[in-house]
ZAVEX-144053 format. One record per residue (C-alpha): residue in one letter; x, z, y; residue number from 1. Coordinates in steps of 0.001 Angstrom, whole numbers, m for minus. Layout:
! ZAVEX-144053
<"A",<X,Z,Y>,NUM>
...
! end
This chain:
! ZAVEX-144053
<"M",<115681,81902,78750>,1>
<"Y",<116805,84173,81567>,2>
<"R",<120547,84457,82135>,3>
<"Y",<122322,87303,83918>,4>
<"D",<123610,86746,87429>,5>
<"A",<126609,88542,88949>,6>
<"F",<124469,91541,89906>,7>
<"D",<123075,91893,86362>,8>
<"H",<126566,91787,84849>,9>
<"R",<127925,94344,87297>,10>
<"I",<125121,96873,86964>,11>
<"T",<125146,96613,83152>,12>
<"A",<128926,97130,83010>,13>
<"E",<128709,100110,85367>,14>
<"R",<125919,101591,83288>,15>
<"V",<128034,101339,80110>,16>
<"A",<131019,102968,81836>,17>
<"Q",<128835,105766,83167>,18>
<"F",<127358,106450,79729>,19>
<"R",<130794,106349,78096>,20>
<"D",<131862,109221,80345>,21>
<"Q",<128639,111122,79626>,22>
<"V",<129246,110804,75865>,23>
<"R",<132857,111964,76342>,24>
<"R",<131634,115066,78156>,25>
<"R",<129020,115773,75476>,26>
<"L",<131573,115477,72660>,27>
<"S",<134005,117737,74540>,28>
<"G",<131330,120364,75109>,29>
<"E",<131190,119928,78874>,30>
<"L",<127530,118934,78532>,31>
<"S",<125046,120852,76387>,32>
<"E",<122515,118949,74300>,33>
<"D",<119767,119905,76745>,34>
<"E",<121823,118498,79630>,35>
<"F",<122762,115396,77674>,36>
<"R",<119290,114642,76342>,37>
<"I",<117880,113021,79472>,38>
<"L",<121091,111018,79940>,39>
<"R",<121067,109558,76423>,40>
<"L",<117346,108778,76580>,41>
<"Q",<117948,106751,79736>,42>
<"N",<120238,104629,77574>,43>
<"G",<117833,104264,74647>,44>
<"L",<119572,106800,72392>,45>
<"Y",<117348,109112,70353>,46>
<"M",<118296,111933,67995>,47>
<"Q",<116439,111521,64708>,48>
<"I",<116473,113297,61362>,49>
<"H",<119738,111926,59979>,50>
<"A",<121535,110317,62895>,51>
<"Y",<121132,108875,66368>,52>
<"M",<118843,105895,66837>,53>
<"L",<119627,103208,69421>,54>
<"R",<116706,101154,70746>,55>
<"I",<117747,97869,72348>,56>
<"A",<115553,96146,74923>,57>
<"V",<114380,92620,74173>,58>
<"P",<112492,91531,77306>,59>
<"Y",<109200,89851,76341>,60>
<"G",<110595,89446,72803>,61>
<"L",<112872,86466,73546>,62>
<"V",<116405,86309,72086>,63>
<"S",<119075,83649,71787>,64>
<"A",<120941,82860,68595>,65>
<"A",<124034,84524,70093>,66>
<"Q",<122067,87705,70784>,67>
<"M",<120639,87732,67267>,68>
<"R",<124181,87454,65919>,69>
<"M",<125122,90417,68078>,70>
<"F",<122349,92408,66416>,71>
<"A",<123927,91524,63080>,72>
<"H",<127313,92648,64402>,73>
<"I",<125856,95987,65592>,74>
<"A",<124229,96463,62185>,75>
<"R",<127495,95909,60334>,76>
<"K",<129884,97754,62617>,77>
<"Y",<127860,100730,63782>,78>
<"D",<124890,101065,61402>,79>
<"R",<124226,100574,57683>,80>
<"G",<123873,96827,57661>,81>
<"Y",<120323,96369,58903>,82>
<"G",<118054,96805,61921>,83>
<"H",<114371,97459,62472>,84>
<"F",<112204,95237,64695>,85>
<"T",<109442,97202,66406>,86>
<"T",<105921,96744,67762>,87>
<"R",<107462,96750,71268>,88>
<"Q",<109404,93544,70422>,89>
<"N",<112628,95581,70465>,90>
<"I",<115167,96320,67745>,91>
<"Q",<116268,99770,66607>,92>
<"F",<119360,100902,64727>,93>
<"N",<118798,104175,62918>,94>
<"W",<122263,105332,61831>,95>
<"L",<124493,105397,64907>,96>
<"K",<127262,107909,65491>,97>
<"L",<127273,109309,69005>,98>
<"Q",<130895,108366,69641>,99>
<"D",<130078,104729,68790>,100>
<"A",<127125,104344,71163>,101>
<"P",<129129,103299,74277>,102>
<"D",<131020,100664,72259>,103>
<"A",<127739,99310,70886>,104>
<"L",<126326,99063,74412>,105>
<"A",<129497,97330,75628>,106>
<"D",<129189,94799,72814>,107>
<"L",<125553,94192,73759>,108>
<"A",<126501,93681,77404>,109>
<"S",<128779,90824,76351>,110>
<"V",<125669,88838,75342>,111>
<"E",<123546,89993,78301>,112>
<"M",<121635,92766,76563>,113>
<"H",<121204,96495,77126>,114>
<"A",<119161,99551,76179>,115>
<"N",<118092,100554,79704>,116>
<"Q",<114604,102039,80012>,117>
<"T",<113819,101817,76316>,118>
<"S",<113083,105521,76524>,119>
<"G",<112300,108136,79139>,120>
<"N",<109429,108537,81585>,121>
<"C",<109858,105155,83208>,122>
<"I",<108505,101620,82959>,123>
<"R",<109525,100465,79484>,124>
<"N",<110338,97008,78141>,125>
<"I",<107629,94502,79120>,126>
<"T",<106104,92744,76118>,127>
<"S",<104350,89396,75858>,128>
<"D",<102859,86740,73594>,129>
<"E",<105382,85529,71006>,130>
<"F",<104092,81990,71512>,131>
<"A",<104511,82076,75299>,132>
<"G",<105310,78656,76709>,133>
<"V",<104245,76725,73611>,134>
<"A",<100705,77918,72783>,135>
<"R",<97933,75352,73016>,136>
<"D",<95514,77863,74549>,137>
<"E",<97921,78892,77293>,138>
<"I",<96770,78827,80924>,139>
<"A",<100283,79404,82271>,140>
<"D",<103596,80526,80823>,141>
<"P",<103728,84314,81360>,142>
<"R",<107504,84634,80893>,143>
<"P",<108528,83960,84521>,144>
<"Y",<106086,86640,85666>,145>
<"A",<107293,89012,82950>,146>
<"E",<110876,88475,84103>,147>
<"I",<109963,89057,87749>,148>
<"L",<108202,92283,86763>,149>
<"R",<111216,93295,84665>,150>
<"Q",<113563,92851,87591>,151>
<"W",<111185,94752,89886>,152>
<"S",<110800,97681,87476>,153>
<"T",<114430,98046,86367>,154>
<"F",<115919,101184,87959>,155>
<"H",<113009,101327,90412>,156>
<"P",<113923,104507,92329>,157>
<"E",<110335,105576,92958>,158>
<"F",<109341,105269,89305>,159>
<"A",<112403,106648,87509>,160>
<"Y",<110650,109941,86649>,161>
<"L",<107006,109206,86026>,162>
<"P",<104696,111828,84454>,163>
<"R",<105163,109977,81126>,164>
<"K",<106381,106676,79717>,165>
<"F",<104672,103548,81025>,166>
<"K",<104095,100265,79202>,167>
<"F",<103167,96757,80372>,168>
<"A",<101983,93811,78276>,169>
<"I",<101285,90313,79589>,170>
<"T",<99696,87215,78093>,171>
<"G",<99207,83751,79515>,172>
<"A",<96739,82577,76886>,173>
<"V",<92994,82570,76410>,174>
<"N",<93462,84488,73151>,175>
<"D",<95292,87758,73670>,176>
<"R",<98208,88049,71241>,177>
<"A",<100003,90760,73225>,178>
<"A",<97524,93632,72669>,179>
<"I",<97095,94049,76430>,180>
<"A",<94088,96352,76024>,181>
<"V",<96162,99169,74526>,182>
<"H",<98813,99321,77241>,183>
<"D",<99030,101348,80428>,184>
<"I",<98724,98070,82317>,185>
<"G",<97623,94852,80634>,186>
<"L",<97868,91515,82429>,187>
<"Q",<96145,88288,81448>,188>
<"V",<96750,85015,83282>,189>
<"V",<93510,83519,84576>,190>
<"K",<92409,80868,87050>,191>
<"N",<89739,81374,89695>,192>
<"A",<87056,78907,90731>,193>
<"Q",<89537,77139,92991>,194>
<"G",<91986,76634,90125>,195>
<"E",<94480,79145,91507>,196>
<"V",<96586,81159,89065>,197>
<"G",<96270,84918,89058>,198>
<"F",<95864,87897,86769>,199>
<"R",<93051,89878,85249>,200>
<"V",<94317,93450,85299>,201>
<"L",<93474,96145,82730>,202>
<"V",<94524,99746,83213>,203>
<"G",<94479,102982,81253>,204>
<"G",<94836,101639,77719>,205>
<"G",<96921,103349,75090>,206>
<"L",<96948,104827,71601>,207>
<"G",<98536,108079,70463>,208>
<"R",<96796,111432,70603>,209>
<"T",<94020,110144,72878>,210>
<"P",<93395,106473,72040>,211>
<"I",<91622,104523,74780>,212>
<"I",<90905,100828,75304>,213>
<"G",<91983,99751,78774>,214>
<"V",<89368,98912,81389>,215>
<"E",<89337,96100,83911>,216>
<"I",<90368,97264,87370>,217>
<"C",<90435,93794,88935>,218>
<"D",<89272,90439,87614>,219>
<"F",<91661,88412,89786>,220>
<"V",<94903,89252,91572>,221>
<"S",<96792,86213,92820>,222>
<"W",<100255,85774,91341>,223>
<"Q",<101850,86261,94753>,224>
<"H",<100518,89819,94908>,225>
<"I",<100849,90983,91318>,226>
<"I",<103934,93143,91993>,227>
<"T",<102382,94890,94975>,228>
<"Y",<99124,95469,93100>,229>
<"V",<100668,96995,89980>,230>
<"E",<103061,98952,92189>,231>
<"S",<100040,100583,93818>,232>
<"I",<98638,101412,90380>,233>
<"V",<101876,103068,89301>,234>
<"R",<102215,104848,92657>,235>
<"V",<98769,106445,92374>,236>
<"Y",<99603,107477,88820>,237>
<"N",<102998,108847,89866>,238>
<"E",<101365,111000,92534>,239>
<"Y",<98356,112294,90644>,240>
<"G",<99249,112019,86948>,241>
<"R",<99543,115397,85221>,242>
<"R",<102999,116877,84767>,243>
<"D",<101898,120253,83409>,244>
<"N",<100822,118991,79983>,245>
<"I",<102732,116297,78091>,246>
<"Y",<99648,115449,76043>,247>
<"K",<97572,114719,79159>,248>
<"A",<100229,112993,81236>,249>
<"R",<99542,109307,80500>,250>
<"I",<97716,107151,83043>,251>
<"K",<94777,106765,80659>,252>
<"I",<93964,110457,81173>,253>
<"L",<94034,110083,84950>,254>
<"V",<91811,106987,84858>,255>
<"K",<89381,108760,82550>,256>
<"A",<89301,111866,84733>,257>
<"L",<88762,110016,88011>,258>
<"G",<86611,107214,86647>,259>
<"I",<87594,103587,87073>,260>
<"E",<85754,103151,90383>,261>
<"E",<87501,106081,92079>,262>
<"F",<90844,105123,90594>,263>
<"K",<90367,101561,91847>,264>
<"R",<89429,102853,95320>,265>
<"Q",<92679,104795,95533>,266>
<"V",<94710,101818,94315>,267>
<"E",<93041,99462,96800>,268>
<"E",<93630,101943,99606>,269>
<"D",<97337,102129,98792>,270>
<"W",<97574,98367,98293>,271>
<"Q",<96441,97605,101831>,272>
<"F",<99746,98969,103129>,273>
<"T",<101947,96864,100807>,274>
<"K",<99937,93758,99886>,275>
<"D",<101864,91418,102173>,276>
<"G",<105102,93395,102156>,277>
<"P",<108597,92621,100836>,278>
<"C",<107464,92596,97192>,279>
<"T",<105126,89660,97737>,280>
<"I",<106325,86903,95407>,281>
<"T",<107227,83700,97205>,282>
<"Q",<106977,80223,95746>,283>
<"A",<110767,79947,96032>,284>
<"E",<111237,83098,93949>,285>
<"L",<108761,81962,91302>,286>
<"D",<110505,78584,91152>,287>
<"R",<113909,80268,90833>,288>
<"V",<112861,82390,87876>,289>
<"S",<110728,79657,86287>,290>
<"A",<113807,77440,86154>,291>
<"Y",<115139,79684,83382>,292>
<"F",<112104,78857,81242>,293>
<"V",<111964,75071,81457>,294>
<"A",<110870,73299,78306>,295>
<"P",<113662,72194,75965>,296>
<"A",<114467,68531,75406>,297>
<"Y",<111552,67706,73111>,298>
<"A",<111664,64397,71287>,299>
<"Q",<108823,61921,71726>,300>
<"L",<106912,62452,68491>,301>
<"S",<103432,62223,67072>,302>
<"D",<101672,64806,64956>,303>
<"M",<102043,64256,61243>,304>
<"A",<100584,65660,58045>,305>
<"T",<102561,68547,56583>,306>
<"A",<100941,68835,53149>,307>
<"S",<103083,68155,50087>,308>
<"D",<102870,68327,46312>,309>
<"H",<104386,71820,46374>,310>
<"P",<101615,74495,46424>,311>
<"A",<103947,77229,47705>,312>
<"F",<105035,75078,50641>,313>
<"N",<101425,74241,51484>,314>
<"R",<100472,77908,51377>,315>
<"W",<103386,78734,53695>,316>
<"C",<102283,76032,56129>,317>
<"E",<98763,77452,56082>,318>
<"R",<99820,81005,56974>,319>
<"N",<103202,80858,58714>,320>
<"V",<103031,77620,60701>,321>
<"K",<101216,77702,64057>,322>
<"P",<100080,74895,66394>,323>
<"H",<102242,73789,69317>,324>
<"K",<101246,72202,72616>,325>
<"V",<103774,69362,72179>,326>
<"P",<102885,66627,69640>,327>
<"G",<105112,66587,66590>,328>
<"Y",<106147,70258,66946>,329>
<"V",<104969,73573,65514>,330>
<"S",<105917,77234,65745>,331>
<"V",<107005,78993,62561>,332>
<"V",<106774,82693,61759>,333>
<"L",<109626,84049,59649>,334>
<"S",<108092,86891,57668>,335>
<"L",<109907,90229,57580>,336>
<"K",<107294,91591,55162>,337>
<"R",<108745,90794,51764>,338>
<"T",<107519,93264,49157>,339>
<"G",<110002,96060,48532>,340>
<"I",<111467,95952,52057>,341>
<"A",<110387,98140,54962>,342>
<"P",<108157,96083,57315>,343>
<"G",<110211,94869,60262>,344>
<"D",<113596,95475,58632>,345>
<"A",<116201,92703,58548>,346>
<"T",<119704,92811,57139>,347>
<"A",<122747,91692,59089>,348>
<"E",<122950,88674,56801>,349>
<"Q",<119331,87773,57544>,350>
<"M",<119893,88133,61279>,351>
<"D",<122937,85865,61145>,352>
<"A",<120976,83369,59079>,353>
<"A",<117981,83543,61440>,354>
<"A",<120346,82711,64306>,355>
<"E",<121590,79702,62351>,356>
<"L",<118018,78586,61674>,357>
<"A",<117253,78871,65388>,358>
<"E",<120210,76652,66268>,359>
<"R",<119379,74156,63562>,360>
<"F",<115629,73952,64036>,361>
<"S",<114491,75556,67327>,362>
<"F",<116844,74949,70271>,363>
<"G",<118774,78173,69628>,364>
<"E",<116017,80655,70503>,365>
<"L",<113874,83150,68573>,366>
<"R",<110970,85425,69378>,367>
<"I",<110261,88934,68083>,368>
<"T",<106569,89615,67519>,369>
<"H",<104777,92909,68021>,370>
<"M",<103659,92424,64394>,371>
<"Q",<107347,92935,63433>,372>
<"N",<108184,89369,62433>,373>
<"L",<110369,86611,63935>,374>
<"V",<109281,83262,65370>,375>
<"L",<110988,79908,65718>,376>
<"A",<108871,78492,68527>,377>
<"D",<109918,74819,68649>,378>
<"V",<110218,73261,65187>,379>
<"K",<109733,69582,64449>,380>
<"Q",<106986,69051,61904>,381>
<"S",<109327,66739,60000>,382>
<"D",<111793,69640,59595>,383>
<"L",<109310,71976,57920>,384>
<"P",<110351,71267,54300>,385>
<"D",<114031,71919,55083>,386>
<"L",<113206,75043,57091>,387>
<"W",<110992,76384,54320>,388>
<"E",<113724,75909,51729>,389>
<"A",<116276,77649,53930>,390>
<"A",<113959,80533,54839>,391>
<"R",<112882,80966,51224>,392>
<"K",<116483,81519,50131>,393>
<"L",<116789,84205,52816>,394>
<"G",<113651,86047,51718>,395>
<"M",<111963,85175,55031>,396>
<"A",<109365,82670,53857>,397>
<"T",<106734,84941,52340>,398>
<"A",<103428,83182,53003>,399>
<"N",<101616,86309,54123>,400>
<"I",<101257,86154,57911>,401>
<"G",<97935,87757,58777>,402>
<"L",<97373,88837,55182>,403>
<"L",<97280,92227,53499>,404>
<"T",<101044,92678,53055>,405>
<"D",<101807,91664,56652>,406>
<"M",<101506,95325,57606>,407>
<"I",<102624,97071,60776>,408>
<"C",<104584,100187,59899>,409>
<"C",<106527,102757,61936>,410>
<"P",<109743,104384,60585>,411>
<"G",<107745,107515,59724>,412>
<"G",<109057,110614,58001>,413>
<"D",<112120,108886,56574>,414>
<"F",<113685,108825,60034>,415>
<"C",<111514,110182,62837>,416>
<"T",<111527,113873,63789>,417>
<"L",<107921,113620,65008>,418>
<"A",<106416,112186,61832>,419>
<"N",<104085,114147,59555>,420>
<"A",<104347,111723,56648>,421>
<"R",<106292,108782,55311>,422>
<"S",<105160,105334,56389>,423>
<"I",<107737,103046,54805>,424>
<"P",<107311,104187,51162>,425>
<"L",<103531,103974,51550>,426>
<"A",<103729,100438,52938>,427>
<"K",<105951,99486,50011>,428>
<"A",<103571,101067,47503>,429>
<"I",<100546,99234,48929>,430>
<"A",<102441,95942,49111>,431>
<"E",<103587,96259,45491>,432>
<"C",<100072,97048,44330>,433>
<"F",<98704,93870,45917>,434>
<"D",<101752,91648,45523>,435>
<"D",<99803,88597,44441>,436>
<"L",<99512,85852,47032>,437>
<"D",<96482,84262,45351>,438>
<"F",<94677,87590,45696>,439>
<"Q",<95871,88043,49277>,440>
<"H",<94703,84568,50260>,441>
<"D",<91319,85286,48692>,442>
<"I",<91017,88467,50762>,443>
<"G",<92082,86507,53846>,444>
<"D",<92838,87835,57301>,445>
<"I",<93247,91591,57389>,446>
<"E",<95443,93979,59341>,447>
<"I",<96719,97229,57845>,448>
<"N",<98596,99430,60312>,449>
<"I",<100423,102610,59296>,450>
<"S",<101596,105440,61569>,451>
<"G",<103470,108491,60367>,452>
<"C",<102040,110687,63127>,453>
<"I",<99500,110825,65933>,454>
<"N",<101878,109114,68373>,455>
<"A",<100668,105856,66774>,456>
<"C",<103855,103791,66857>,457>
<"G",<102283,101846,63979>,458>
<"H",<99135,101094,66050>,459>
<"H",<96879,102506,63347>,460>
<"H",<93947,102917,65754>,461>
<"V",<93607,99129,66126>,462>
<"G",<94197,98159,62514>,463>
<"H",<91294,96736,60519>,464>
<"I",<92430,99459,58147>,465>
<"G",<94381,102132,60008>,466>
<"I",<96390,104746,58143>,467>
<"L",<97591,107942,59852>,468>
<"G",<99994,110420,58293>,469>
<"V",<98832,114022,58710>,470>
<"D",<100289,117391,57752>,471>
<"K",<98326,119700,55454>,472>
<"D",<100109,122989,54892>,473>
<"G",<103482,121298,54876>,474>
<"E",<102398,118408,52645>,475>
<"E",<101884,114785,53676>,476>
<"W",<98394,113299,53578>,477>
<"Y",<96856,110141,54972>,478>
<"Q",<93714,109626,57026>,479>
<"I",<91846,106294,56951>,480>
<"Q",<90241,104541,59906>,481>
<"L",<88171,101358,59687>,482>
<"G",<87112,98694,62153>,483>
<"G",<89923,98744,64693>,484>
<"A",<91068,95499,66271>,485>
<"Q",<93452,94176,68887>,486>
<"G",<93232,91010,70984>,487>
<"N",<90137,89801,72804>,488>
<"E",<87886,92025,70679>,489>
<"A",<90014,95150,70955>,490>
<"R",<88375,98309,69676>,491>
<"L",<89330,101586,68041>,492>
<"G",<88751,102295,64365>,493>
<"K",<86574,105106,63060>,494>
<"V",<87783,107828,60697>,495>
<"I",<85908,107558,57399>,496>
<"G",<86412,111143,56193>,497>
<"R",<88884,113542,54646>,498>
<"S",<92466,112480,54010>,499>
<"F",<94204,111411,50794>,500>
<"S",<97492,112096,49075>,501>
<"F",<100265,109526,48848>,502>
<"E",<99454,108863,45197>,503>
<"Q",<95770,108216,45917>,504>
<"M",<96270,105709,48718>,505>
<"P",<96612,102456,46699>,506>
<"E",<93278,103091,44983>,507>
<"V",<91664,103930,48319>,508>
<"I",<92742,100534,49660>,509>
<"A",<91491,98884,46472>,510>
<"R",<88058,100471,46836>,511>
<"L",<87786,99380,50455>,512>
<"L",<88624,95838,49436>,513>
<"Q",<86071,95923,46632>,514>
<"V",<83278,96631,49089>,515>
<"Y",<84425,93680,51160>,516>
<"V",<84624,91306,48169>,517>
<"R",<81190,92423,46987>,518>
<"E",<79418,92293,50353>,519>
<"R",<81092,89534,52348>,520>
<"Y",<79370,86356,53399>,521>
<"D",<81102,83016,52858>,522>
<"D",<84261,82780,54993>,523>
<"E",<83557,86182,56567>,524>
<"R",<86674,88138,57511>,525>
<"F",<87170,91749,56456>,526>
<"I",<86772,93004,60025>,527>
<"D",<83525,91065,60461>,528>
<"T",<82098,92580,57287>,529>
<"V",<83004,96060,58547>,530>
<"R",<81317,95358,61876>,531>
<"R",<78189,94028,60187>,532>
<"L",<77839,96821,57638>,533>
<"G",<79384,99738,59472>,534>
<"I",<81705,102185,57704>,535>
<"D",<79080,103906,55510>,536>
<"P",<79255,101525,52496>,537>
<"F",<83043,101753,52504>,538>
<"K",<82908,105518,52816>,539>
<"A",<80461,105772,49918>,540>
<"E",<82709,103636,47705>,541>
<"V",<85795,105695,48489>,542>
<"Y",<84242,109137,48172>,543>
<"G",<81482,108352,45647>,544>
<"T",<83612,109111,42579>,545>
<"P",<86804,111158,42333>,546>
<"I",<90087,109400,42997>,547>
<"E",<92551,110598,40406>,548>
<"A",<96196,111498,40860>,549>
<"E",<98884,108921,40071>,550>
<"E",<100023,110428,36783>,551>
<"E",<96512,110093,35357>,552>
<"L",<96167,106418,36215>,553>
<"R",<99168,104724,34641>,554>
<"G",<98763,101389,32930>,555>
<"P",<97217,97989,33681>,556>
<"G",<95112,97987,36790>,557>
<"Y",<96484,101337,37949>,558>
<"G",<94860,102558,41109>,559>
<"L",<92069,99984,41058>,560>
<"V",<88427,99819,40186>,561>
<"G",<87391,96688,38298>,562>
<"D",<89622,93641,38114>,563>
<"V",<90784,93233,41716>,564>
<"T",<94451,92809,40780>,565>
<"P",<96643,93684,37795>,566>
<"Y",<99644,95147,39611>,567>
<"A",<100911,98687,39271>,568>
<"T",<102135,100908,42085>,569>
<"P",<105595,102470,41743>,570>
<"Y",<106923,105307,43833>,571>
<"Y",<109570,104373,46398>,572>
<"S",<112415,106493,47641>,573>
<"P",<113401,106409,51328>,574>
<"R",<116116,103992,52346>,575>
<"F",<119120,106318,52465>,576>
! end
């Protein structure tokens, strides 16, 4: 993985010292909150409902065991003993005291980490495929390019104050696992007819108040010119993006207003002046950065069978173990979706233990996924039984990857000042209601995404079932969307109708699943059934008969129609 050079160390140390003085002046009253706000946001520090939140950058989701242990240290010393992994492959700590923030950043700097550009109207942390470098369907490892783009974008003077925040995602694989279609710029490694490596470029994607799937602006940009090309995109946006209305300031609005052909014309016109300029990537520079991402010392192995006499182990292998390009190795997803725990949360003890697992089984590295789980990318197949036993004791071996309880969930109303409704308690309630792995495996692949507000940090627009928290006269309600998807078949879900109360939501999910179980073809996924039937049968099932309030539905099978599952849904209090 990339290691800091002397310049990186110096600029990070200077940044910490600068912020330490800014915090001192805020605490002394020399700076007002309005004056301090932009300064703290530049350092990833948000003010939330109960405390400050610190968002730490994890470039393209890759962390070392030492860095994971530092997260555990931050959780213990400055927070309440846990952290929250996000859909941006970052980690957030929700309970910081302002006076502790500079010390936390100094501690992070000691392991080559920071919180720069995790907030503000700038180019944010660049995300990627969690299986980068090891995926069998990979055309080229995207991490060197992601690192080059990170270095280019960090403290870029021209793009420090964009109209709004700006997000990149990059994948090197045939199958998009980085959700590139819902980012301001999405990059996919491709090869042209001559076998040369380049990028297919998408622009204008994004969720939030105005969800839009990105459109292709160019089907091939050679790797040498990718910086200059995306720089022209951002430059056109910086010049013409709206600054008078925060809700219409993202690049997706500009692309929509101009049309992709006119937007492309302006980008191409700008690009002609810079295409062969100083930001052209040389082979020497690509080789220099690629040297940080050389393959580890793999043993010479052959693939072997992983099945055993233990059904739970076999089920875990089926869902949490992924193929690897090197014979005898696999990638393993450590689930952070155990029932009763907020999706994406990990305790300090779990983070320390995950670091130990990485050193023991995966060359000392981990990946953070945008689905809010962790990955050990390079595990010997022969080590799977020992890894499963160790992960099971840590509560990180739930065999639910890609299943109903592997939900994406934002912090919601328990923490965020923008939220209309709670996300975490609802995720817990749904997970508890369907906490039966046999049932989940029968349902199969399904994605439930929950956002507490229209800003869509939980990616609800692209969930097979998307749940959005809305405000009705000061009360929290939840709107359902169906048919969204990420990846190669990215599309936005459709709202099925009026919203529901917190207490009604488990039965709503149960009714949606009943339509699927009743109507599916053999081996047909939930999303494929929705696409084939449309949303009308699901809508009719949900709204056809009244959905009662929680207190009227106690007892076996609470919240369900028929015999889908026997589990009851308790009410959960926020985690504080």
